[in-house]
N, CA, C and O atoms as a GROMACS GRO file, in nm:
protein
  272
    1SER      N    1  -2.236  -0.326   0.412
    1SER     CA    2  -2.104  -0.267   0.388
    1SER      C    3  -2.056  -0.292   0.246
    1SER      O    4  -1.953  -0.236   0.205
    2ASN      N    5  -2.126  -0.372   0.170
    2ASN     CA    6  -2.084  -0.397   0.032
    2ASN      C    7  -2.197  -0.370  -0.067
    2ASN      O    8  -2.214  -0.441  -0.166
    3GLU      N    9  -2.275  -0.264  -0.037
    3GLU     CA   10  -2.385  -0.230  -0.127
    3GLU      C   11  -2.332  -0.184  -0.262
    3GLU      O   12  -2.218  -0.136  -0.271
    4LYS      N   13  -2.411  -0.198  -0.365
    4LYS     CA   14  -2.372  -0.159  -0.501
    4LYS      C   15  -2.472  -0.057  -0.554
    4LYS      O   16  -2.593  -0.074  -0.537
    5LEU      N   17  -2.423   0.049  -0.616
    5LEU     CA   18  -2.507   0.153  -0.673
    5LEU      C   19  -2.615   0.092  -0.761
    5LEU      O   20  -2.585   0.011  -0.849
    6GLY      N   21  -2.740   0.130  -0.738
    6GLY     CA   22  -2.852   0.079  -0.816
    6GLY      C   23  -2.912  -0.050  -0.763
    6GLY      O   24  -3.018  -0.093  -0.811
    7GLN      N   25  -2.848  -0.112  -0.667
    7GLN     CA   26  -2.900  -0.237  -0.609
    7GLN      C   27  -3.035  -0.211  -0.545
    7GLN      O   28  -3.054  -0.109  -0.478
    8THR      N   29  -3.129  -0.302  -0.564
    8THR     CA   30  -3.260  -0.293  -0.501
    8THR      C   31  -3.295  -0.428  -0.443
    8THR      O   32  -3.234  -0.530  -0.477
    9GLY      N   33  -3.393  -0.429  -0.356
    9GLY     CA   34  -3.437  -0.556  -0.301
    9GLY      C   35  -3.543  -0.539  -0.196
    9GLY      O   36  -3.585  -0.428  -0.163
   10SER      N   37  -3.585  -0.651  -0.144
   10SER     CA   38  -3.682  -0.655  -0.034
   10SER      C   39  -3.625  -0.742   0.076
   10SER      O   40  -3.564  -0.846   0.052
   11ILE      N   41  -3.647  -0.697   0.197
   11ILE     CA   42  -3.608  -0.773   0.316
   11ILE      C   43  -3.737  -0.807   0.388
   11ILE      O   44  -3.812  -0.719   0.429
   12TRP      N   45  -3.762  -0.936   0.404
   12TRP     CA   46  -3.882  -0.980   0.475
   12TRP      C   47  -3.846  -1.010   0.619
   12TRP      O   48  -3.758  -1.091   0.646
   13MET      N   49  -3.914  -0.945   0.710
   13MET     CA   50  -3.893  -0.966   0.853
   13MET      C   51  -4.013  -1.046   0.904
   13MET      O   52  -4.125  -0.995   0.908
   14VAL      N   53  -3.989  -1.171   0.944
   14VAL     CA   54  -4.098  -1.259   0.988
   14VAL      C   55  -4.072  -1.297   1.133
   14VAL      O   56  -3.970  -1.357   1.167
   15GLN      N   57  -4.167  -1.261   1.218
   15GLN     CA   58  -4.154  -1.295   1.360
   15GLN      C   59  -4.177  -1.445   1.378
   15GLN      O   60  -4.255  -1.507   1.306
   16ASP      N   61  -4.108  -1.501   1.474
   16ASP     CA   62  -4.131  -1.642   1.506
   16ASP      C   63  -4.259  -1.655   1.590
   16ASP      O   64  -4.333  -1.558   1.606
   17GLY      N   65  -4.285  -1.772   1.641
   17GLY     CA   66  -4.406  -1.797   1.718
   17GLY      C   67  -4.413  -1.724   1.850
   17GLY      O   68  -4.520  -1.711   1.909
   18THR      N   69  -4.299  -1.675   1.897
   18THR     CA   70  -4.295  -1.599   2.021
   18THR      C   71  -4.317  -1.450   1.997
   18THR      O   72  -4.386  -1.384   2.074
   19GLY      N   73  -4.259  -1.399   1.889
   19GLY     CA   74  -4.269  -1.256   1.858
   19GLY      C   75  -4.176  -1.174   1.945
   19GLY      O   76  -4.085  -1.227   2.009
   20SER      N   77  -4.200  -1.043   1.947
   20SER     CA   78  -4.124  -0.946   2.027
   20SER      C   79  -3.980  -0.927   1.983
   20SER      O   80  -3.901  -0.870   2.058
   21ARG      N   81  -3.943  -0.972   1.863
   21ARG     CA   82  -3.808  -0.952   1.812
   21ARG      C   83  -3.799  -0.811   1.752
   21ARG      O   84  -3.897  -0.758   1.702
   22THR      N   85  -3.681  -0.752   1.759
   22THR     CA   86  -3.660  -0.618   1.706
   22THR      C   87  -3.544  -0.622   1.606
   22THR      O   88  -3.475  -0.723   1.594
   23ALA      N   89  -3.524  -0.512   1.536
   23ALA     CA   90  -3.415  -0.502   1.440
   23ALA      C   91  -3.341  -0.370   1.462
   23ALA      O   92  -3.399  -0.271   1.507
   24ALA      N   93  -3.213  -0.371   1.432
   24ALA     CA   94  -3.131  -0.250   1.434
   24ALA      C   95  -3.083  -0.225   1.292
   24ALA      O   96  -3.049  -0.319   1.220
   25TRP      N   97  -3.079  -0.099   1.250
   25TRP     CA   98  -3.045  -0.064   1.112
   25TRP      C   99  -2.917   0.016   1.108
   25TRP      O  100  -2.894   0.104   1.190
   26ASN      N  101  -2.834  -0.016   1.011
   26ASN     CA  102  -2.712   0.060   0.985
   26ASN      C  103  -2.750   0.204   0.950
   26ASN      O  104  -2.857   0.227   0.895
   27SER      N  105  -2.664   0.298   0.981
   27SER     CA  106  -2.692   0.440   0.954
   27SER      C  107  -2.702   0.470   0.805
   27SER      O  108  -2.749   0.578   0.768
   28ALA      N  109  -2.659   0.379   0.718
   28ALA     CA  110  -2.671   0.398   0.574
   28ALA      C  111  -2.817   0.395   0.528
   28ALA      O  112  -2.851   0.450   0.424
   29PHE      N  113  -2.905   0.329   0.607
   29PHE     CA  114  -3.046   0.324   0.572
   29PHE      C  115  -3.112   0.457   0.602
   29PHE      O  116  -3.102   0.508   0.714
   30LYS      N  117  -3.178   0.514   0.502
   30LYS     CA  118  -3.248   0.643   0.515
   30LYS      C  119  -3.398   0.615   0.503
   30LYS      O  120  -3.442   0.550   0.408
   31TRP      N  121  -3.474   0.666   0.598
   31TRP     CA  122  -3.617   0.637   0.609
   31TRP      C  123  -3.700   0.762   0.588
   31TRP      O  124  -3.653   0.874   0.613
   32THR      N  125  -3.823   0.745   0.544
   32THR     CA  126  -3.916   0.856   0.533
   32THR      C  127  -3.927   0.925   0.668
   32THR      O  128  -3.949   0.860   0.770
   33GLY      N  129  -3.912   1.056   0.669
   33GLY     CA  130  -3.918   1.130   0.794
   33GLY      C  131  -3.792   1.121   0.878
   33GLY      O  132  -3.783   1.182   0.984
   34GLY      N  133  -3.694   1.043   0.832
   34GLY     CA  134  -3.566   1.035   0.902
   34GLY      C  135  -3.560   0.937   1.018
   34GLY      O  136  -3.459   0.931   1.088
   35THR      N  137  -3.667   0.860   1.040
   35THR     CA  138  -3.670   0.767   1.153
   35THR      C  139  -3.706   0.627   1.106
   35THR      O  140  -3.802   0.609   1.030
   36ALA      N  141  -3.630   0.529   1.150
   36ALA     CA  142  -3.660   0.390   1.115
   36ALA      C  143  -3.794   0.352   1.174
   36ALA      O  144  -3.829   0.398   1.283
   37PRO      N  145  -3.871   0.268   1.104
   37PRO     CA  146  -4.002   0.228   1.155
   37PRO      C  147  -3.990   0.134   1.274
   37PRO      O  148  -3.889   0.067   1.292
   38THR      N  149  -4.095   0.130   1.353
   38THR     CA  150  -4.106   0.029   1.457
   38THR      C  151  -4.172  -0.092   1.393
   38THR      O  152  -4.287  -0.086   1.350
   39LEU      N  153  -4.099  -0.201   1.387
   39LEU     CA  154  -4.150  -0.320   1.320
   39LEU      C  155  -4.256  -0.390   1.405
   39LEU      O  156  -4.261  -0.373   1.526
   40SER      N  157  -4.340  -0.467   1.338
   40SER     CA  158  -4.444  -0.544   1.406
   40SER      C  159  -4.380  -0.646   1.499
   40SER      O  160  -4.281  -0.709   1.462
   41THR      N  161  -4.436  -0.663   1.618
   41THR     CA  162  -4.377  -0.755   1.715
   41THR      C  163  -4.467  -0.872   1.753
   41THR      O  164  -4.428  -0.956   1.834
   42ALA      N  165  -4.587  -0.878   1.697
   42ALA     CA  166  -4.677  -0.989   1.728
   42ALA      C  167  -4.620  -1.120   1.673
   42ALA      O  168  -4.547  -1.121   1.574
   43ALA      N  169  -4.653  -1.229   1.739
   43ALA     CA  170  -4.610  -1.361   1.691
   43ALA      C  171  -4.654  -1.381   1.547
   43ALA      O  172  -4.769  -1.353   1.512
   44SER      N  173  -4.565  -1.429   1.464
   44SER     CA  174  -4.589  -1.459   1.322
   44SER      C  175  -4.616  -1.336   1.235
   44SER      O  176  -4.658  -1.352   1.121
   45ALA      N  177  -4.593  -1.216   1.285
   45ALA     CA  178  -4.613  -1.093   1.206
   45ALA      C  179  -4.511  -1.088   1.092
   45ALA      O  180  -4.399  -1.139   1.104
   46VAL      N  181  -4.551  -1.024   0.982
   46VAL     CA  182  -4.466  -1.013   0.864
   46VAL      C  183  -4.456  -0.865   0.825
   46VAL      O  184  -4.557  -0.798   0.807
   47ASP      N  185  -4.332  -0.816   0.811
   47ASP     CA  186  -4.304  -0.682   0.761
   47ASP      C  187  -4.215  -0.694   0.639
   47ASP      O  188  -4.138  -0.790   0.627
   48ARG      N  189  -4.225  -0.598   0.549
   48ARG     CA  190  -4.142  -0.599   0.428
   48ARG      C  191  -4.071  -0.465   0.416
   48ARG      O  192  -4.134  -0.360   0.423
   49ILE      N  193  -3.939  -0.470   0.397
   49ILE     CA  194  -3.858  -0.352   0.378
   49ILE      C  195  -3.808  -0.354   0.233
   49ILE      O  196  -3.738  -0.447   0.193
   50ASP      N  197  -3.844  -0.252   0.156
   50ASP     CA  198  -3.794  -0.237   0.019
   50ASP      C  199  -3.685  -0.131   0.020
   50ASP      O  200  -3.699  -0.029   0.089
   51TYR      N  201  -3.577  -0.153  -0.055
   51TYR     CA  202  -3.466  -0.058  -0.051
   51TYR      C  203  -3.406  -0.035  -0.190
   51TYR      O  204  -3.421  -0.116  -0.281
   52LEU      N  205  -3.338   0.077  -0.201
   52LEU     CA  206  -3.266   0.117  -0.323
   52LEU      C  207  -3.137   0.185  -0.281
   52LEU      O  208  -3.140   0.281  -0.204
   53VAL      N  209  -3.024   0.137  -0.332
   53VAL     CA  210  -2.894   0.199  -0.304
   53VAL      C  211  -2.875   0.312  -0.404
   53VAL      O  212  -2.865   0.288  -0.524
   54ILE      N  213  -2.870   0.436  -0.354
   54ILE     CA  214  -2.854   0.550  -0.444
   54ILE      C  215  -2.712   0.606  -0.442
   54ILE      O  216  -2.674   0.682  -0.531
   55ALA      N  217  -2.634   0.569  -0.342
   55ALA     CA  218  -2.493   0.609  -0.333
   55ALA      C  219  -2.429   0.526  -0.222
   55ALA      O  220  -2.498   0.464  -0.141
   56ALA      N  221  -2.298   0.526  -0.219
   56ALA     CA  222  -2.228   0.456  -0.110
   56ALA      C  223  -2.273   0.515   0.023
   56ALA      O  224  -2.267   0.637   0.042
   57GLY      N  225  -2.318   0.431   0.113
   57GLY     CA  226  -2.362   0.476   0.244
   57GLY      C  227  -2.498   0.544   0.243
   57GLY      O  228  -2.535   0.608   0.342
   58ASN      N  229  -2.574   0.531   0.134
   58ASN     CA  230  -2.706   0.594   0.125
   58ASN      C  231  -2.805   0.494   0.064
   58ASN      O  232  -2.812   0.477  -0.058
   59ILE      N  233  -2.881   0.429   0.150
   59ILE     CA  234  -2.978   0.329   0.109
   59ILE      C  235  -3.116   0.381   0.147
   59ILE      O  236  -3.150   0.387   0.265
   60GLN      N  237  -3.196   0.416   0.048
   60GLN     CA  238  -3.331   0.463   0.076
   60GLN      C  239  -3.420   0.341   0.098
   60GLN      O  240  -3.417   0.245   0.022
   61ALA      N  241  -3.500   0.347   0.206
   61ALA     CA  242  -3.582   0.232   0.242
   61ALA      C  243  -3.722   0.275   0.282
   61ALA      O  244  -3.744   0.385   0.333
   62VAL      N  245  -3.816   0.185   0.258
   62VAL     CA  246  -3.955   0.207   0.298
   62VAL      C  247  -4.008   0.074   0.353
   62VAL      O  248  -3.974  -0.033   0.305
   63ALA      N  249  -4.094   0.085   0.454
   63ALA     CA  250  -4.147  -0.035   0.520
   63ALA      C  251  -4.295  -0.050   0.497
   63ALA      O  252  -4.371   0.047   0.503
   64SER      N  253  -4.337  -0.173   0.469
   64SER     CA  254  -4.478  -0.212   0.468
   64SER      C  255  -4.495  -0.302   0.588
   64SER      O  256  -4.438  -0.410   0.594
   65LEU      N  257  -4.575  -0.256   0.685
   65LEU     CA  258  -4.583  -0.325   0.812
   65LEU      C  259  -4.709  -0.410   0.825
   65LEU      O  260  -4.814  -0.378   0.768
   66ASP      N  261  -4.696  -0.518   0.901
   66ASP     CA  262  -4.807  -0.607   0.936
   66ASP      C  263  -4.882  -0.656   0.812
   66ASP      O  264  -5.004  -0.642   0.802
   67ILE      N  265  -4.809  -0.714   0.720
   67ILE     CA  266  -4.869  -0.767   0.597
   67ILE      C  267  -4.947  -0.893   0.630
   67ILE      O  268  -4.897  -0.983   0.698
   68LYS      N  269  -5.068  -0.899   0.581
   68LYS     CA  270  -5.154  -1.016   0.608
   68LYS      C  271  -5.203  -1.075   0.479
   68LYS      O  272  -5.276  -1.174   0.481
   0.00000   0.00000   0.00000
């Protein structure tokens, strides 16, 4: 809710030892194809979300899943 124009970053999603955790995304996040990715759910799985704020309420994001 307090994004800044031009802001960029990475969000690392790391599953705990149990896994099966999910994430919900604010509607401001815009994804390739218009659909948020299904994140990895295996125990200790690592996903990376890179984002760029291009306007208020418009955050372009891309996911790199199951990084090893």
